[in-house]
N, C-alpha and C positions, 0 to 999 in steps of 0.2 A: 570089694576091700570090704573094711569093717566100719561104721559106721560114730560120727560122734552124736552122743542124745547129751543133750542140754535140760537141766531141770531146773531154775526156769525164770526164760524172760516176761512171762507174763501171769505170775506165778508165785507167792512167795510158799517155798514148801516145807517150812517150818512147820504150817501151819495144817498140812494138805502132807504131811509126809506117807499116812498109809494108804493113802489113793495112791498117789505120784511113784510109790518104791516098788506097788503088785503092776500098773500100768508102769513101770520100768522093766521088771523084772517077765514080766506075760509077753510082751512084747516086742523089747530086744534083751536079747538071753545074755550073759557073759561071752558066749562065741561066739555075737554078731557086732560086739561092742568094742571104737576102742579108749574113747575113752565117755565118760563120765562128767559133763562141767554141771554145778551143780552155781547157783545164782544164792545168795542166801544173810540176811543181817542177824541173823541168829547161828553163831556154833551147836552152837544145838542141839541142828538142822542132819546134820556133819555127823554129832558125835552121839547125837540118839534116837532119835525116829529113823534117819534113812540109813543108819551104820550098819548092819546089817543084810541090806539089800546092795550097799556101796563096795565090803570086804567083798564080795565076792565078783568084780568086773578091774579088768588088768590096771587100770586109773582112770585115778581122780583126777582133776582139777577143780580153783575154788578160786570164783569171786564172792568176797563176802564185802559188802558195804557196812563204812561208816562213816555217816556223816557229820558223829558227833551231837546232833542233835538226838536222838535217842534217850530217854524218857522226858522229854519237854512237849510242850502243844505241839507241836511244829511233828514229833513221831514219836506217839504219849505212849504203844504199850512196844513200843524199843528197847532193848536192853540201854543202859545209860555206858558211852565210848570205852569208860576202864578197863567193866567189869567182860567188854567183849575184846580185849586187846590185851585181855589178862589168859583168854584161851587161843593165842593164836599158838604158844608151844604145841600145846597139844592135838592145836588142828594138824601142827607140822609134820607130828609124830604120825597123826593118820596116811595122810596123803605121801607121806613117803620123801619127799623132797621140797626146801623152801621153796624155786623155782612153778610147782604144781598151786600157790598162792598168792592171790591180787587182791589187795586191797583197794577197795574203790570209796576216796571221801566227800561224794560225790549223791544227789549231786550243793551246785555254789551257791548257795543264797542268800535270800537278805526279801523277807518281811515279818512286817508290821501289823500291830494290833491296838489301837486307842495308842498310848505312849510306848507299851512296852515294842521292840523290834529283835530279828529272831535272825542272825547268820552265823556261819562257822566258817567263816576263811580263816578266821586264827584256830580256830579247832582244828582246818588238814593237817595246816602245818605240824601242831604237835602232834596228827594223829601220822603222817609221815613219818615224823622224828620216831613218834613208840614203838613201829611198825619194824621199821626197818632196823629200830632196836634188835627184837625177834626174830629176824634174819630175815624178811619181809626183801623182795628186791623189785618190788614188780606193784605199781599204783596207774592207779586212769582217774580220772573229773569229767565233769561236762560243766556247766552250764545250766540253771533248771531251763525247762522246755513249758513256757507257761501256755499250754496249749486252752481252746475253749470251757472243755469240760472243766481245766482246771481253773482256770481266774473263777468261774461262775461257783465251785465249792470253792475258793477262797469268799470271792465277797460274798457271800451268803452266809458265813459263818462269821463275818465282819474283821479281815484281813485284806490285807491290799503286797503286791508284789514289786519287790526295785527293783529297778532290767539294772542291769551291768552297762557302761557303756561300753564304747571300745577303749576307750584307754584304760579303765578300770579289767576289763578283760585282762586286757595286756601285762600290766600291770603281777597283777591274779597270777597269771601265772606260772608269768618269770619267774613271784616267791618263789611254787609252789614245785616248780623244776629247780631251781636251787634248792633245795632241803632237800628233796630228792637225791639229788647231783652229792652233795655234800653229804648224803650217809652212803652211795655208793648202791642207788637204785635208779630209776629211772623211771618215769609221771609220763602217764598216752592218753591225750586225747581222744575223748570218748564223742566223733559223728562233733566236733564244733571243727567252728568255718577259720578255716585260714589256721588251721593249725593241721600239721599235720594229719592224714589217718590209718588209725592202726588200727587191731584188733582183740577184738576179749577174746572170740573162738578161732585161734590159728594152728590151722592143720600144721605148717611145719615148725611151730614147738613143741606142737602134743607130739606129734612124733619122734624128735629128736626126745621129747622126755619123756618117751611113750618104754616101759620095762624092759622090752623084747627088742627094739629097732625100730616095728611096727611102723612102716606108713598109714599116711587118710587123709583126705581126701583134701584138697587146698586148695580148688578153686570157689567162686565166690560165693558169699548164700546169695536166696534169690531171697524177693523182700522183703530187705533191710534198708532203712537209710540209706539215702546215694554219697552221706559221704561213712558207711559204714564202710569195714574193711572186712569185718567176717567172715570165717570160711565158711562152709555146708555144715552143715548139722541140724535135725531132729531134733523140736523143742513137744517137750512133756510138760503142756502145763493150756492154762484156760483164763481170758483176761475178763469175763465173766463172773469170777470168783470172788463173791469181798475176802477182803484181807484186813483180819481185827488190828491189824498196826495202828490203821489211823491216821497213815502218812498225811499230810494237808495238801503234798507234792505230787500223787501218787497218777502216773499216766497210763493206770490202768482200773480198776474199779477200786475206792479208797473202801472202806469198810469204818460206819462213825467210832 
């Protein structure tokens, strides 16, 4: 059975497009691959650097992260949301079906530094509405995970993370889910305790969307978080690669 390849949970592909494209085509040529799943905050990763390689594959599914914080001190080298949203029609045209695109206003957070507060809860509502108006029907989000390395990074740079309590989480989730539902879209929770398990890589969906209806593996992926419902895929990426985006909450290896 053909494999699903992920580019990448571990590495922002925009900055390593040539290296990842070469790795993809050399290790997993098109005849071996069911779907290439791309994760990025940069539309140009798909429309530019990776495009020549991706065009050779039967199906590309895209997770496009738009937190609403691009260009702020929280995500200093990420493009602002209006620029990313404007490229959605081009992305859908390349993907061939809006169902092959999921937009992620993820993670939701509240950070403070001195008297300044940065949060993206309100922006997430707008992002869902704006993306849905461009044909997107699938969204996912989560609340920021304050791993020890994230806390150290924030504290070392004078930032404070404000945690969401249980009531806040429920209220925010209800509001975002309602915004998606009002647009005829669905909001999925990515590993959020108390909410239904979802699959960012969903072998059943990828099989349905495949241009020739070819099946792929639907068994649960190993090595993921307990609340993750993703199905089997091979990830091509590296946790130890510095990402120039500089996102303060980065779970991997944030650049400066």
